[in-house]
C-alpha positions as CSV (number, residue, x, y, z in Angstrom):
1,L,0.2,-12.9,-3.7
2,A,1.6,-15.4,-0.6
3,V,4.0,-12.5,1.3
4,L,0.8,-10.3,1.2
5,L,-1.0,-13.0,3.0
6,G,1.7,-13.9,5.6
7,L,1.8,-10.6,6.4
8,A,-1.7,-9.7,6.8
9,L,-1.3,-12.9,8.8
10,L,1.3,-11.8,10.9
11,L,-0.1,-8.5,11.8
12,G,-3.5,-9.6,12.3
13,R,-3.3,-12.6,14.2
14,S,0.0,-12.7,15.9
15,H,1.5,-10.7,19.1
16,F,3.9,-9.1,17.1
17,G,0.9,-7.7,15.5
18,L,-0.6,-6.6,18.2
19,E,2.1,-4.7,20.1
20,L,2.9,-3.3,16.6
21,R,-0.9,-1.9,16.5
22,A,-0.8,-1.2,20.1
23,L,2.4,1.0,19.6
24,T,0.8,2.6,16.2
25,D,-2.5,3.8,18.5
26,S,-0.1,5.2,21.4
27,R,3.4,4.9,22.3
28,R,3.0,5.5,25.5
29,A,0.4,3.4,25.8
30,A,2.2,0.4,24.7
31,I,5.9,1.5,27.3
32,I,3.6,1.1,29.8
33,S,1.9,-2.0,29.0
34,G,5.4,-3.0,29.1
35,I,6.2,-3.9,25.1
36,N,9.8,-3.2,24.3
37,V,9.4,-0.4,21.8
38,R,12.4,-0.5,20.5
39,R,12.2,-3.6,19.7
40,I,9.1,-3.4,17.9
41,I,10.6,-0.5,15.9
42,F,13.3,-2.4,15.1
43,L,11.7,-5.6,14.1
44,T,8.9,-3.7,12.0
45,F,12.0,-2.0,9.9
46,L,13.8,-4.9,9.4
47,L,10.2,-6.9,8.3
48,A,10.1,-3.8,5.5
49,A,13.5,-3.8,4.2
50,M,13.4,-7.4,3.7
51,I,10.0,-7.0,1.4
52,G,11.1,-4.0,-0.4
53,G,14.4,-6.1,-0.9
54,V,12.3,-9.1,-2.0
55,A,10.3,-6.8,-4.3
56,G,13.5,-4.7,-5.7
57,F,14.7,-8.3,-6.5
58,M,11.3,-8.7,-8.5
59,I,11.5,-6.1,-9.9
60,A,15.1,-5.8,-11.1
61,M,14.1,-9.3,-12.8
62,S,11.1,-8.2,-14.5
63,D,13.1,-5.4,-15.8
64,G,16.5,-6.8,-16.9
65,Q,17.8,-4.3,-15.5
66,V,18.8,-1.2,-12.6
67,T,18.8,2.6,-13.1
68,P,18.5,5.7,-10.8
69,K,14.6,5.8,-11.6
70,F,14.1,1.4,-10.7
71,G,11.3,1.0,-9.2
72,L,9.1,4.8,-9.4
73,W,6.3,3.1,-11.4
74,A,5.8,0.3,-9.1
75,T,5.8,3.0,-6.0
76,M,3.7,5.1,-8.1
77,K,1.4,2.6,-9.1
78,G,1.1,1.3,-4.9
79,L,0.9,4.8,-3.8
80,V,-2.6,4.9,-6.3
81,A,-3.6,1.8,-4.9
82,M,-3.2,2.9,-1.5
83,V,-5.4,6.2,-2.4
84,I,-8.2,3.9,-4.2
85,G,-8.5,2.0,-1.2
86,G,-8.4,4.0,1.9
87,L,-4.6,5.1,3.6
88,A,-6.0,3.3,7.0
89,S,-6.8,-0.1,5.7
90,L,-4.4,-2.6,4.6
91,R,-7.7,-4.7,2.9
92,G,-8.3,-1.0,0.6
93,A,-4.8,-1.0,-0.1
94,V,-5.0,-4.7,-1.5
95,L,-8.8,-4.0,-3.0
96,G,-7.3,-1.1,-4.5
97,G,-4.4,-2.9,-6.4
98,M,-6.9,-5.5,-7.6
99,L,-9.1,-2.4,-9.2
100,L,-6.0,-0.9,-10.9
101,G,-4.5,-3.8,-12.2
102,I,-8.2,-4.5,-13.6
103,I,-8.3,-1.3,-14.6
104,E,-5.1,-1.3,-16.1
105,A,-5.1,-4.4,-17.9
106,Q,-8.3,-3.3,-20.0
107,A,-6.9,0.2,-20.7
108,Q,-4.3,-1.5,-22.3
109,W,-6.6,-3.6,-24.2
110,Y,-8.6,-1.1,-25.2
111,F,-6.5,2.1,-25.9
112,G,-2.8,0.8,-25.8
113,A,0.5,1.5,-23.1
114,S,0.2,5.1,-23.5
115,V,-3.3,5.6,-22.8
116,R,-3.4,3.3,-19.7
117,E,-0.5,5.3,-17.8
118,I,-2.5,8.6,-18.4
119,L,-5.7,6.8,-16.9
120,V,-3.9,5.8,-13.9
121,Y,-2.9,9.2,-12.6
122,A,-6.6,10.8,-13.6
123,I,-7.8,8.3,-11.4
124,L,-5.2,9.1,-8.7
125,F,-6.6,12.8,-9.1
126,A,-9.9,11.6,-9.3
127,A,-10.0,9.6,-6.0
128,L,-7.9,12.7,-4.6
129,I,-11.3,14.7,-5.1
130,L,-14.0,12.4,-5.1
131,L,-13.0,9.6,-2.4
132,P,-10.4,11.3,-0.1
133,R,-10.4,8.4,2.3
134,G,-10.7,5.5,0.0
135,I,-13.0,3.3,-1.2
136,L,-13.0,1.3,2.4
137,G,-12.5,5.0,4.3
138,G,-16.2,5.4,4.4
139,P,-17.9,8.3,3.1
140,H,-16.5,11.9,2.5
141,T,-18.8,15.3,1.9
142,V,-17.3,17.0,-1.2
143,W,-19.3,20.2,-1.3
144,R,-20.6,21.5,1.4
145,S,-23.7,24.5,0.9
C-alpha cells in the first residue's frame, strides 16, 4: 500500500510525473518542450524494474519457492484488476484490485479455493464484454440496433 501511495504521488504530483505524462501524450511535443526523453524513459524502466523486483521478492517469500511459472497468478490477477477498473486509470486499477480481493475472499469463504479461481476468470470475461473500458472508463454500448 505504501509503494502504491508513493507511486501515485510520484506520478501525480512531481516534475518527473508531469514529464512522463507529457511524453505519454506526445513524444514530439515532449521533445519540443525540452524534456529529456531518453532520461524519462530510462527512469521509467528503472522504476518499473525496482517495483517488479520488490513484488517478485514478496511473492517469492510468500510462495517459498521460485519456479518457471513463478508469479503467473499475480500477473493474471493484476490484469483482471486493471480490466475491471479501467486500463487508462491508475485509480481504476486500484479499485479493480480492491474489488477483486473482496470478491475472491468471499468466494473462497462460501465456495472454496477451486471456485474462487474460476470466478476470477469469469469476472474477467464478463468485464471484457460488459465493461470493456472498465468501471472508471465510462459507459460503453454493448449492443447496437
